[in-house]
KEKE-3310 file (N, C-alpha, C; in steps of 0.2 Angstrom, whole numbers, plus 5000, padded with zeros to 4 digits):
npx = (5835:5838:5849:5849:5837:5819:5807:5802:5801:5789:5783:5793:5789:5783:5794:5805:5800:5799:5814:5816:5809:5816:5828:5819:5816:5828:5833:5825:5826:5829:5815:5814:5810:5817:5828:5841:5844:5847:5857:5876:5882:5880:5885:5894:5891:5883:5871:5852:5853:5850:5842:5847:5851:5855:5862:5868:5873:5874:5882:5878:5869:5858:5839:5837:5848:5842:5838:5845:5847:5857:5861:5858:5859:5854:5840:5833:5833:5823:5814:5807:5805:5801:5800:5799:5796:5805:5816:5816:5828:5831:5832:5848:5855:5865:5878:5884:5873:5864:5865:5866:5852:5847:5849:5847:5832:5829:5824:5840:5838:5838:5842:5856:5869:5869:5878:5887:5898:5898:5896:5898:5889:5891:5901:5909:5916:5921:5914:5920:5920:5928:5938:5942:5950:5943:5928:5926:5923:5916:5908:5900:5889:5876:5865:5855:5861:5855:5864:5867:5857:5854:5867:5864:5854:5858:5865:5875:5883:5890:5898:5901:5913:5903:5897:5899:5902:5913:5912:5909:5894:5880:5890:5891:5900:5901:5901:5909:5921:5923:5935:5935:5941:5951:5944:5943:5927:5923:5932:5926:5913:5917:5923:5911:5907:5915:5911:5898:5904:5910:5907:5891:5889:5898:5895:5890:5873:5868:5873:5881:5885:5894:5897:5907:5912:5903:5897:5910:5915:5905:5905:5919:5919:5904:5886:5881:5892:5904:5909:5903:5892:5902:5905:5893:5891:5900:5896:5884:5891:5896:5886:5878:5885:5888:5873:5873:5882:5877:5864:5872:5876:5866:5857:5850:5835:5832:5838:5838:5839:5842:5845:5852:5851:5859:5857:5854:5863:5868:5873:5885:5879:5885:5895:5895:5900:5902:5906:5901:5889:5889:5901:5915:5921:5912:5905:5908:5906:5906:5895:5891:5894:5902:5893:5879:5876:5877:5876:5884:5882:5894:5898:5890:5886:5868:5857:5846:5843:5855:5853:5841:5847:5855:5845:5839:5849:5850:5837:5837:5847:5851:5839:5836:5844:5847:5841:5836:5835:5829:5834:5822:5811:5809:5814:5806:5796:5793:5807:5811:5821:5828:5826:5838:5854:5864:5861:5863:5860:5855:5851:5859:5852:5857:5850:5847:5862:5868:5881:5886:5904:5915:5929:5941:5941:5937:5943:5932:5935:5949:5951:5946:5956:5967:5963:5960:5949:5935:5936:5926:5912:5901:5888:5876:5866:5855:5838:5826:5816:5820:5819:5833:5838:5832:5834:5838:5829:5828:5824:5821:5817:5813:5806:5800:5791:5777:5775:5782:5773:5765:5764:5772:5770:5781:5791:5792:5803:5820:5819:5807:5802:5790:5783)
npy = (5215:5223:5236:5244:5245:5238:5240:5233:5222:5214:5213:5201:5189:5178:5174:5171:5161:5153:5149:5145:5134:5124:5122:5116:5106:5097:5093:5083:5064:5056:5045:5028:5024:5031:5031:5033:5029:5016:5016:5016:5026:5022:5020:5005:5006:5019:5031:5032:5044:5062:5073:5084:5100:5111:5126:5134:5148:5161:5173:5187:5185:5185:5184:5184:5177:5163:5163:5162:5150:5145:5136:5122:5112:5118:5126:5115:5107:5121:5119:5108:5112:5121:5136:5154:5166:5175:5183:5198:5207:5215:5234:5241:5234:5226:5216:5213:5218:5211:5198:5197:5199:5187:5175:5183:5185:5198:5217:5226:5238:5236:5223:5229:5229:5241:5240:5238:5247:5258:5272:5273:5283:5284:5275:5279:5275:5269:5255:5244:5230:5225:5226:5212:5214:5225:5220:5211:5213:5210:5224:5229:5217:5214:5205:5188:5175:5162:5151:5151:5151:5138:5132:5132:5126:5114:5110:5106:5115:5119:5133:5143:5154:5163:5180:5187:5175:5172:5179:5181:5180:5181:5173:5162:5153:5146:5126:5121:5130:5140:5152:5166:5164:5163:5153:5136:5135:5120:5116:5120:5114:5102:5100:5104:5089:5082:5087:5080:5064:5062:5054:5053:5055:5064:5075:5090:5096:5109:5116:5131:5138:5152:5160:5166:5170:5171:5187:5191:5190:5196:5210:5211:5210:5215:5211:5206:5198:5188:5184:5182:5173:5160:5158:5155:5145:5136:5132:5129:5118:5114:5112:5101:5092:5091:5087:5075:5068:5069:5059:5048:5044:5044:5054:5061:5063:5066:5076:5094:5104:5121:5136:5150:5167:5184:5197:5205:5209:5225:5232:5245:5262:5274:5287:5297:5313:5315:5326:5337:5338:5340:5347:5340:5342:5346:5336:5324:5308:5296:5286:5268:5260:5263:5265:5270:5285:5288:5301:5308:5326:5334:5342:5357:5358:5359:5346:5346:5355:5353:5344:5350:5359:5348:5341:5348:5352:5339:5336:5350:5346:5330:5322:5311:5300:5300:5299:5306:5305:5311:5307:5306:5310:5310:5295:5283:5271:5258:5255:5251:5258:5270:5268:5266:5270:5270:5273:5285:5304:5310:5301:5299:5288:5281:5278:5262:5254:5269:5275:5284:5292:5299:5309:5305:5290:5289:5301:5308:5319:5320:5307:5306:5315:5308:5296:5287:5271:5269:5251:5246:5237:5230:5234:5235:5237:5246:5255:5242:5237:5236:5227:5222:5220:5208:5192:5174:5161:5145:5129:5113:5097:5087:5097:5104:5100:5099:5112:5113:5110:5118:5134:5149:5163:5179:5183:5193:5199:5199:5194:5190:5178:5163:5149)
npz = (5219:5204:5199:5189:5186:5187:5180:5170:5171:5171:5159:5155:5160:5155:5146:5155:5161:5150:5150:5163:5164:5155:5165:5176:5167:5164:5175:5175:5173:5157:5149:5150:5139:5129:5115:5119:5131:5130:5125:5118:5125:5140:5153:5161:5179:5174:5177:5171:5158:5160:5150:5139:5134:5120:5117:5101:5098:5085:5077:5071:5062:5050:5047:5032:5029:5026:5018:5005:4999:5003:5016:5015:5027:5040:5036:5032:5047:5054:5046:5052:5065:5082:5074:5072:5058:5059:5074:5081:5087:5103:5108:5108:5093:5095:5100:5113:5121:5117:5118:5131:5134:5128:5140:5151:5150:5150:5144:5139:5147:5159:5162:5162:5153:5143:5128:5117:5121:5134:5145:5163:5174:5189:5191:5186:5176:5158:5148:5139:5127:5120:5129:5139:5152:5156:5154:5159:5172:5190:5192:5182:5179:5186:5184:5182:5175:5162:5165:5180:5187:5184:5188:5203:5205:5204:5190:5180:5170:5153:5146:5132:5126:5127:5127:5144:5151:5160:5171:5186:5191:5202:5210:5203:5193:5175:5177:5166:5159:5143:5139:5129:5113:5096:5085:5076:5065:5065:5075:5086:5084:5085:5101:5107:5106:5111:5124:5124:5126:5137:5154:5158:5173:5172:5162:5156:5156:5152:5137:5131:5116:5108:5091:5082:5069:5059:5061:5062:5048:5041:5045:5039:5026:5020:5021:5010:5001:4993:5004:5015:5011:5010:5022:5027:5019:5026:5040:5038:5036:5045:5052:5048:5052:5064:5066:5062:5070:5082:5079:5079:5090:5097:5100:5094:5094:5105:5114:5119:5106:5100:5090:5086:5084:5086:5082:5063:5049:5039:5023:5020:5017:5019:5028:5042:5051:5068:5072:5064:5068:5083:5094:5098:5109:5119:5123:5136:5135:5121:5116:5112:5097:5085:5074:5079:5090:5106:5116:5130:5139:5142:5158:5164:5153:5144:5141:5135:5127:5121:5113:5103:5096:5088:5084:5076:5066:5061:5055:5049:5036:5037:5036:5031:5034:5050:5064:5080:5097:5112:5129:5141:5134:5120:5117:5107:5116:5113:5112:5124:5135:5143:5156:5163:5172:5165:5151:5138:5137:5126:5110:5094:5079:5067:5050:5045:5035:5037:5047:5061:5066:5075:5074:5079:5077:5064:5053:5042:5029:5030:5028:5015:5007:5006:5001:5008:5014:5023:5033:5038:5032:5035:5042:5060:5073:5074:5075:5081:5073:5062:5044:5041:5051:5058:5064:5067:5074:5081:5088:5091:5099:5115:5124:5114:5108:5106:5103:5089:5081:5074:5066:5071:5073:5070:5081:5093:5099:5107:5120:5123:5120:5120:5128)
capx = (5832:5846:5853:5846:5827:5814:5801:5800:5799:5783:5783:5799:5789:5783:5803:5809:5794:5804:5819:5817:5808:5824:5830:5816:5817:5835:5832:5820:5828:5825:5810:5818:5807:5819:5834:5847:5843:5851:5864:5882:5884:5878:5896:5897:5885:5879:5862:5849:5855:5845:5841:5853:5849:5861:5860:5871:5873:5876:5881:5874:5866:5850:5833:5838:5853:5842:5833:5848:5845:5866:5860:5851:5856:5849:5834:5828:5831:5819:5806:5805:5808:5799:5806:5795:5798:5810:5816:5818:5832:5833:5837:5852:5855:5872:5880:5883:5866:5855:5866:5864:5844:5845:5852:5843:5823:5827:5829:5844:5837:5835:5850:5862:5873:5866:5879:5895:5902:5896:5899:5894:5891:5890:5907:5914:5921:5918:5913:5923:5917:5936:5944:5941:5950:5936:5921:5924:5923:5909:5906:5897:5886:5871:5859:5857:5859:5852:5869:5868:5853:5855:5870:5861:5849:5862:5862:5882:5881:5896:5899:5911:5913:5897:5897:5896:5900:5918:5911:5905:5886:5877:5891:5893:5903:5901:5905:5916:5921:5927:5935:5934:5950:5951:5946:5938:5920:5923:5932:5918:5909:5921:5922:5902:5905:5918:5907:5895:5906:5910:5905:5886:5892:5901:5891:5883:5867:5864:5877:5879:5890:5894:5900:5907:5916:5901:5899:5915:5915:5901:5909:5923:5917:5896:5884:5880:5899:5904:5916:5899:5891:5907:5904:5886:5890:5906:5892:5880:5892:5898:5878:5873:5890:5885:5867:5876:5885:5872:5862:5876:5876:5857:5854:5848:5829:5833:5842:5834:5844:5842:5850:5846:5854:5858:5854:5855:5867:5868:5879:5886:5879:5890:5895:5894:5905:5899:5907:5897:5882:5891:5906:5915:5922:5906:5905:5911:5909:5903:5893:5887:5899:5903:5886:5874:5880:5875:5879:5883:5886:5898:5896:5887:5879:5862:5857:5838:5847:5860:5845:5839:5851:5857:5839:5837:5856:5846:5831:5839:5855:5852:5832:5833:5849:5846:5836:5839:5830:5832:5832:5817:5806:5808:5816:5801:5795:5795:5815:5812:5827:5828:5827:5845:5857:5869:5857:5866:5854:5855:5855:5859:5852:5855:5846:5853:5869:5874:5885:5891:5911:5920:5936:5945:5937:5938:5942:5930:5937:5954:5950:5945:5960:5971:5958:5958:5944:5935:5938:5920:5907:5894:5883:5872:5863:5849:5833:5827:5810:5823:5821:5839:5841:5829:5841:5831:5827:5826:5822:5820:5819:5806:5803:5796:5788:5771:5777:5786:5769:5762:5766:5773:5771:5788:5793:5793:5808:5823:5816:5799:5801:5785:5783)
capy = (5219:5228:5244:5248:5246:5230:5240:5230:5215:5210:5208:5194:5184:5172:5172:5169:5151:5148:5150:5139:5126:5120:5122:5110:5097:5095:5089:5074:5059:5051:5040:5021:5024:5033:5030:5038:5025:5010:5018:5017:5031:5021:5017:5004:5008:5026:5031:5035:5050:5067:5077:5089:5109:5116:5134:5138:5159:5163:5180:5192:5181:5189:5180:5184:5171:5156:5163:5162:5142:5142:5133:5116:5106:5125:5125:5109:5108:5124:5118:5105:5116:5126:5143:5158:5168:5178:5184:5204:5209:5221:5238:5240:5228:5224:5207:5213:5218:5204:5191:5195:5198:5181:5172:5184:5189:5204:5222:5229:5245:5232:5218:5236:5229:5245:5243:5236:5252:5265:5275:5273:5289:5281:5270:5287:5271:5265:5248:5242:5224:5222:5225:5211:5217:5229:5220:5205:5215:5210:5227:5230:5214:5212:5201:5181:5171:5157:5145:5152:5148:5130:5131:5135:5121:5108:5107:5107:5118:5122:5140:5139:5159:5166:5186:5187:5171:5171:5184:5177:5181:5179:5171:5155:5153:5139:5121:5121:5139:5141:5160:5168:5163:5163:5145:5137:5131:5116:5116:5122:5108:5095:5102:5102:5082:5083:5086:5075:5059:5063:5052:5054:5058:5071:5078:5097:5098:5114:5118:5136:5141:5157:5158:5174:5171:5176:5194:5195:5193:5202:5218:5215:5210:5217:5204:5202:5195:5181:5180:5180:5168:5155:5159:5152:5137:5132:5136:5125:5110:5111:5111:5096:5085:5089:5082:5068:5066:5068:5055:5042:5045:5040:5057:5068:5067:5065:5082:5102:5110:5129:5139:5156:5173:5191:5203:5204:5217:5227:5233:5251:5269:5280:5289:5305:5313:5318:5334:5339:5340:5344:5348:5336:5347:5347:5327:5321:5303:5297:5280:5265:5254:5267:5263:5274:5286:5291:5307:5314:5331:5338:5347:5363:5356:5359:5341:5347:5362:5351:5339:5352:5359:5344:5337:5355:5350:5334:5339:5351:5340:5325:5319:5303:5298:5300:5299:5308:5305:5310:5299:5305:5313:5306:5289:5279:5267:5252:5253:5249:5261:5274:5266:5263:5278:5271:5276:5291:5307:5309:5296:5299:5283:5282:5274:5256:5256:5274:5278:5291:5292:5303:5310:5299:5286:5292:5309:5309:5323:5319:5301:5310:5318:5305:5290:5282:5268:5264:5246:5241:5235:5227:5238:5233:5243:5252:5252:5234:5237:5236:5223:5220:5217:5203:5186:5168:5158:5139:5123:5106:5091:5087:5103:5110:5092:5101:5118:5113:5109:5125:5139:5154:5172:5181:5183:5201:5201:5192:5194:5188:5170:5162:5142)
capz = (5212:5201:5203:5184:5185:5186:5177:5162:5173:5171:5153:5154:5163:5147:5145:5159:5163:5148:5151:5172:5163:5156:5172:5178:5163:5164:5182:5174:5169:5152:5148:5147:5131:5124:5112:5123:5139:5129:5119:5116:5131:5146:5154:5167:5183:5174:5177:5167:5157:5161:5145:5138:5129:5119:5114:5097:5095:5076:5078:5065:5056:5049:5046:5026:5024:5027:5011:5000:4996:5006:5022:5016:5036:5043:5034:5034:5054:5054:5045:5055:5073:5083:5073:5071:5052:5062:5077:5081:5091:5106:5103:5103:5089:5095:5102:5118:5127:5116:5120:5140:5136:5127:5146:5156:5150:5153:5140:5139:5152:5165:5165:5164:5149:5137:5124:5117:5125:5138:5150:5171:5180:5194:5195:5180:5169:5152:5148:5133:5127:5117:5132:5146:5157:5159:5152:5165:5181:5191:5196:5177:5181:5193:5180:5184:5166:5164:5169:5186:5188:5181:5196:5210:5204:5204:5185:5178:5162:5149:5143:5128:5124:5128:5131:5149:5154:5163:5177:5192:5194:5209:5215:5201:5187:5174:5178:5162:5154:5137:5136:5122:5108:5090:5085:5068:5068:5066:5081:5089:5085:5088:5106:5112:5103:5116:5132:5127:5124:5144:5157:5163:5179:5171:5156:5157:5153:5148:5134:5127:5112:5104:5086:5079:5062:5051:5060:5060:5040:5039:5046:5037:5016:5020:5022:5003:4999:4992:5011:5021:5009:5010:5029:5028:5019:5029:5045:5039:5031:5052:5057:5046:5053:5069:5066:5062:5076:5087:5079:5079:5099:5099:5103:5090:5094:5114:5118:5115:5101:5099:5086:5087:5084:5091:5077:5058:5047:5032:5020:5022:5011:5021:5034:5044:5057:5073:5074:5061:5073:5089:5095:5104:5114:5123:5126:5140:5133:5117:5117:5105:5092:5078:5070:5084:5095:5113:5120:5136:5136:5147:5165:5162:5147:5145:5138:5130:5123:5114:5107:5101:5092:5085:5081:5069:5061:5058:5051:5038:5032:5037:5038:5028:5039:5055:5068:5084:5103:5119:5133:5145:5129:5114:5115:5108:5122:5108:5113:5132:5134:5147:5165:5167:5173:5160:5147:5139:5140:5120:5106:5087:5079:5059:5046:5041:5030:5038:5053:5065:5068:5078:5070:5084:5075:5056:5049:5034:5026:5028:5022:5005:5004:5007:4998:5015:5014:5030:5033:5040:5027:5036:5051:5064:5079:5074:5076:5080:5069:5055:5043:5039:5059:5061:5065:5067:5081:5078:5091:5091:5105:5119:5124:5109:5103:5101:5099:5083:5075:5077:5066:5073:5070:5072:5088:5094:5103:5109:5126:5122:5119:5125:5126)
cpx = (5838:5843:5849:5840:5825:5808:5800:5798:5793:5780:5789:5794:5787:5791:5805:5805:5796:5810:5820:5813:5810:5826:5826:5817:5823:5836:5829:5824:5826:5822:5816:5814:5813:5825:5840:5848:5847:5855:5870:5884:5883:5884:5895:5890:5883:5874:5858:5850:5848:5845:5846:5849:5856:5858:5866:5869:5876:5877:5882:5872:5857:5846:5833:5842:5850:5837:5838:5851:5855:5865:5854:5850:5852:5842:5828:5827:5825:5813:5804:5806:5801:5803:5798:5800:5806:5814:5821:5821:5830:5838:5843:5853:5861:5874:5878:5878:5862:5859:5866:5856:5843:5845:5847:5833:5824:5831:5835:5843:5838:5841:5856:5870:5869:5870:5886:5900:5899:5898:5892:5895:5892:5900:5912:5919:5916:5920:5914:5922:5926:5937:5942:5943:5947:5930:5919:5926:5916:5905:5900:5890:5884:5864:5860:5853:5859:5856:5869:5864:5852:5861:5868:5857:5853:5863:5871:5879:5888:5895:5904:5910:5907:5898:5894:5899:5908:5918:5908:5900:5883:5880:5894:5896:5901:5902:5910:5913:5926:5928:5937:5941:5946:5950:5939:5930:5919:5927:5929:5915:5910:5924:5917:5904:5911:5915:5901:5895:5907:5905:5897:5886:5894:5898:5886:5880:5863:5873:5878:5888:5890:5897:5901:5909:5911:5899:5904:5920:5912:5904:5914:5923:5909:5892:5881:5887:5898:5907:5908:5894:5894:5907:5897:5887:5895:5901:5889:5881:5893:5891:5876:5878:5888:5879:5870:5878:5882:5866:5867:5878:5869:5857:5851:5840:5828:5832:5835:5839:5842:5848:5846:5852:5855:5857:5855:5861:5867:5872:5878:5884:5883:5889:5895:5897:5902:5899:5907:5891:5884:5898:5910:5918:5917:5903:5909:5912:5904:5901:5892:5893:5901:5898:5880:5879:5873:5879:5880:5889:5891:5895:5895:5884:5873:5859:5848:5839:5851:5857:5842:5841:5853:5850:5836:5841:5852:5840:5833:5845:5853:5845:5832:5840:5849:5841:5838:5833:5834:5830:5823:5809:5805:5808:5808:5802:5796:5804:5815:5820:5828:5829:5834:5850:5863:5866:5861:5859:5852:5856:5853:5859:5852:5850:5852:5858:5872:5877:5888:5896:5912:5926:5942:5945:5941:5938:5939:5934:5945:5955:5950:5950:5966:5969:5961:5951:5943:5934:5929:5913:5900:5892:5878:5871:5858:5844:5829:5819:5813:5822:5827:5842:5836:5833:5833:5834:5824:5823:5819:5820:5812:5804:5800:5793:5781:5773:5779:5781:5764:5765:5765:5773:5779:5789:5797:5801:5811:5821:5809:5797:5796:5785:5774)
cpy = (5222:5235:5247:5247:5241:5233:5237:5222:5210:5207:5202:5190:5177:5170:5170:5161:5149:5145:5142:5133:5122:5118:5114:5103:5096:5093:5083:5071:5058:5048:5034:5019:5026:5032:5027:5031:5020:5010:5017:5020:5028:5020:5014:5005:5016:5025:5032:5042:5055:5070:5083:5094:5109:5121:5136:5147:5159:5171:5182:5187:5180:5183:5180:5179:5164:5157:5163:5154:5141:5135:5126:5114:5113:5125:5120:5106:5114:5124:5113:5106:5121:5132:5148:5159:5172:5180:5192:5206:5215:5224:5239:5235:5225:5218:5208:5210:5214:5198:5192:5195:5191:5177:5176:5185:5194:5211:5225:5235:5241:5226:5224:5235:5233:5247:5238:5239:5257:5266:5275:5278:5289:5280:5274:5281:5270:5257:5246:5234:5223:5223:5220:5211:5221:5225:5214:5207:5212:5216:5229:5224:5213:5208:5192:5177:5165:5150:5147:5150:5138:5128:5129:5130:5111:5104:5110:5112:5122:5128:5141:5148:5164:5173:5188:5184:5170:5177:5181:5181:5178:5174:5163:5158:5146:5132:5118:5128:5139:5149:5160:5169:5163:5157:5145:5135:5123:5112:5118:5117:5103:5095:5101:5093:5080:5081:5082:5067:5057:5056:5054:5060:5065:5076:5084:5094:5104:5115:5125:5137:5147:5157:5164:5176:5174:5184:5197:5198:5196:5209:5219:5217:5215:5211:5200:5200:5191:5178:5176:5174:5160:5154:5153:5144:5134:5130:5131:5118:5108:5108:5102:5089:5086:5086:5075:5063:5063:5061:5048:5041:5044:5046:5063:5070:5067:5073:5089:5104:5116:5133:5144:5161:5180:5200:5202:5209:5217:5230:5241:5255:5272:5281:5296:5307:5317:5326:5338:5343:5342:5343:5343:5337:5347:5342:5325:5314:5300:5287:5275:5260:5256:5264:5271:5277:5290:5296:5308:5320:5333:5343:5353:5363:5357:5351:5342:5354:5359:5348:5343:5356:5355:5341:5343:5354:5343:5336:5343:5347:5334:5318:5312:5298:5295:5301:5302:5307:5308:5309:5299:5309:5312:5302:5285:5273:5261:5250:5248:5253:5269:5272:5263:5272:5278:5270:5285:5296:5309:5303:5297:5292:5284:5276:5269:5258:5265:5273:5283:5287:5298:5304:5304:5292:5287:5297:5305:5314:5322:5311:5303:5310:5313:5298:5283:5278:5267:5258:5241:5241:5234:5231:5233:5237:5244:5249:5245:5231:5237:5230:5218:5218:5212:5198:5180:5166:5151:5133:5117:5103:5091:5092:5106:5104:5095:5107:5118:5111:5113:5129:5145:5160:5173:5183:5190:5204:5195:5191:5194:5182:5166:5155:5141)
cpz = (5209:5201:5196:5182:5183:5180:5172:5164:5171:5164:5150:5159:5160:5147:5149:5163:5158:5149:5159:5168:5157:5160:5173:5175:5161:5170:5181:5171:5162:5152:5147:5141:5126:5121:5114:5129:5137:5122:5122:5125:5138:5148:5161:5173:5182:5173:5173:5163:5158:5154:5147:5134:5128:5113:5108:5095:5090:5077:5071:5059:5053:5045:5038:5025:5022:5020:5005:4995:4996:5009:5020:5024:5039:5042:5036:5042:5055:5052:5049:5064:5072:5080:5069:5063:5054:5068:5078:5088:5097:5105:5110:5098:5089:5100:5110:5122:5123:5119:5129:5141:5135:5134:5152:5156:5149:5145:5145:5146:5158:5169:5164:5157:5142:5131:5123:5122:5126:5143:5158:5173:5187:5195:5188:5176:5163:5151:5141:5132:5122:5122:5137:5152:5161:5160:5158:5172:5183:5194:5187:5177:5185:5191:5186:5176:5167:5169:5174:5189:5188:5188:5202:5209:5204:5196:5180:5170:5160:5147:5138:5124:5124:5131:5138:5154:5159:5169:5182:5194:5197:5211:5209:5195:5183:5177:5172:5158:5151:5139:5132:5117:5100:5089:5077:5071:5067:5074:5086:5091:5088:5097:5111:5110:5111:5125:5132:5125:5132:5148:5158:5168:5178:5165:5161:5154:5151:5145:5129:5122:5110:5099:5083:5073:5059:5053:5061:5052:5039:5041:5043:5031:5017:5020:5016:5001:4999:5000:5015:5017:5008:5016:5031:5025:5022:5038:5047:5036:5043:5056:5057:5050:5060:5071:5067:5066:5079:5085:5077:5087:5101:5102:5102:5091:5104:5115:5114:5113:5099:5097:5086:5083:5087:5088:5068:5055:5038:5030:5019:5016:5013:5027:5036:5051:5061:5076:5069:5063:5081:5093:5100:5111:5121:5125:5130:5138:5125:5117:5112:5104:5088:5073:5076:5090:5100:5117:5127:5136:5144:5152:5164:5156:5146:5141:5133:5125:5117:5110:5102:5094:5086:5080:5073:5065:5057:5053:5043:5034:5031:5039:5037:5029:5043:5057:5076:5093:5110:5124:5137:5139:5126:5112:5114:5113:5120:5110:5120:5134:5135:5154:5165:5165:5167:5153:5145:5139:5131:5115:5098:5083:5070:5057:5043:5034:5035:5046:5056:5069:5072:5073:5072:5078:5067:5055:5043:5029:5024:5024:5014:5002:5003:5003:5002:5013:5022:5028:5034:5035:5027:5044:5053:5070:5078:5076:5076:5076:5059:5052:5045:5047:5062:5058:5068:5074:5079:5085:5091:5097:5109:5122:5122:5103:5101:5099:5092:5076:5074:5072:5071:5070:5073:5078:5090:5096:5106:5117:5127:5120:5124:5122:5131)
residu = (MET:SER:LYS:HIS:GLY:TRP:ALA:ALA:GLN:VAL:SER:PHE:ILE:PRO:PHE:LEU:MET:PHE:LEU:PHE:SER:PHE:ILE:TYR:SER:LEU:SER:LEU:PRO:VAL:SER:LYS:SER:ASP:PRO:VAL:TYR:HIS:SER:SER:LEU:LEU:GLN:ASN:ASN:ASP:GLN:PRO:PRO:ARG:PRO:ILE:THR:ILE:VAL:LEU:SER:ILE:ASP:GLY:PHE:ALA:ALA:GLU:PHE:LEU:GLN:ARG:ASN:LEU:THR:PRO:ASN:LEU:SER:SER:PHE:ALA:SER:GLY:SER:PHE:SER:PRO:GLU:TYR:LEU:LYS:PRO:SER:PHE:PRO:SER:ALA:THR:PHE:PRO:ASN:HIS:VAL:THR:LEU:VAL:THR:GLY:LEU:TYR:PRO:GLU:SER:HIS:GLY:ILE:VAL:GLY:ASN:LYS:PHE:TRP:ASP:PRO:SER:LEU:ARG:GLN:HIS:PHE:ILE:HIS:ARG:GLN:PRO:SER:ILE:SER:ASN:LEU:GLU:LYS:TRP:TRP:ASP:SER:GLU:PRO:ILE:TRP:ALA:ARG:ALA:GLU:MET:GLN:GLY:ILE:PRO:SER:ALA:VAL:LEU:MET:TRP:PRO:GLY:ALA:GLU:VAL:ARG:MET:LYS:GLY:MET:LEU:PRO:THR:ILE:LEU:GLN:ARG:PHE:LYS:GLU:GLU:THR:ILE:SER:SER:LYS:ARG:ASP:TYR:ILE:LEU:GLU:LEU:LEU:ASP:LEU:PRO:ILE:SER:GLN:ARG:PRO:ARG:LEU:ILE:MET:SER:TYR:ILE:HIS:HIS:LEU:ASP:ALA:ILE:GLY:HIS:MET:TYR:GLY:PRO:ASN:SER:ASN:GLN:VAL:ASN:ASP:THR:LEU:ARG:GLU:ILE:ASP:ALA:MET:PHE:GLY:GLU:PHE:LEU:ALA:ALA:LEU:ASP:GLN:ARG:GLY:LEU:LYS:GLU:THR:LEU:ASN:LEU:ILE:VAL:LEU:SER:ASP:HIS:GLY:MET:THR:GLU:ARG:LYS:GLY:LEU:ILE:GLN:LEU:GLU:ASP:LEU:VAL:ALA:ARG:GLU:ARG:LEU:ARG:SER:VAL:ASP:GLY:SER:SER:VAL:LEU:ALA:GLY:LEU:TRP:PRO:GLU:GLU:GLY:GLU:ASN:SER:THR:THR:MET:TYR:HIS:ASN:ILE:LEU:SER:LEU:VAL:GLN:ARG:ASP:TYR:ALA:ASP:LYS:LEU:ASP:VAL:TYR:LEU:LYS:GLN:GLU:THR:MET:PRO:PRO:ARG:PHE:HIS:PHE:THR:ARG:SER:ARG:ARG:ILE:ALA:PRO:ILE:TRP:ILE:VAL:PRO:LYS:PRO:GLY:TRP:ALA:VAL:LEU:THR:LYS:GLU:GLU:PHE:ASP:ILE:GLU:GLN:ALA:SER:LEU:THR:GLY:THR:GLU:TYR:ARG:THR:ARG:GLY:PHE:HIS:GLY:TYR:ASP:ASN:GLU:GLU:ALA:SER:MET:ARG:THR:ILE:PHE:MET:ALA:ARG:GLY:PRO:ALA:PHE:ALA:ARG:ALA:SER:ARG:VAL:LYS:VAL:ALA:PRO:PHE:ARG:GLU:LEU:SER:SER:VAL:GLU:MET)
# end
């Protein structure tokens, strides 16, 4: 049992059944009636192929992006797939928490990766997602991702740059592991095809690939930029070529292909200095990722008193820009964000487009004097009910044959995918 708390476990049973149904389906051979049975991929004494599941996560792909008429291949795939109108991320709507939710079926409060950056009061250390020497230590991770369960069942997996994949969880690593590195979108496509061209005895049956380019461009230029639109076109072209390559291999209709994302993104509206709300020296740590702020008061400080002081300032000066919550008293239950020691006592959650920054991150007053501009133009991490945080989910293949013919309501959370 996770030391971060499993109180929300019951609500994830449908999702876990969904995940593990893939494990079961992966263990069954393809029928002789399937085209791939007779395809050129069968080599010499190869046995009939087992079904393959591929999961492509396109970081920062907002649901709204599909409405821009820039992604004909993805839009066509979605129209013939098991695909809701949108998918709502878990809170906080950040990369690491949601990618772990996707592969465990647990809210961040239960799997323990509660942000891209957070403090653990028991370990007395910070988790920092951009520092692999820290974030890849096993002590941070105690949940079971789907690839670990697959490996336990004798199902070989290939996990390509997915957050957390480099960590040995439950004693398991993927059979094929690709560590995070900078590469082109087309090279990612080509590598997956190389895996599919392996002899059946060596071919992974679960392939999970993380594509970071859109998120990086969205942060740099903003989601409404020409650069984001160009990246959408590039990703869509890659996806169309990938589908054609699957068709050439006789795999297009026989494997399970899932395309999803972790969160949306919104344009920057403005910046708020954290020190205008509370003196930095009164805080042991500030969690979050340059948008929202989780506050750990210093020893001797009273969290409740600090919360009410901040709340008064917010109500007076920032009521249309910020919300502030006390973990055990006013945190919205729908966040499922209280039952972990790693969740800070006080949270400042901006409205979409606003960000709370420490002076160490960016000194707003000094920048105004020097004419320095804050470089990030696209933000996420907000309340997961916000429309701009909505993202995508589309799936096609034997496991979704019946579901794809049913109109699906929007998924309430990444962690409540139900089959």
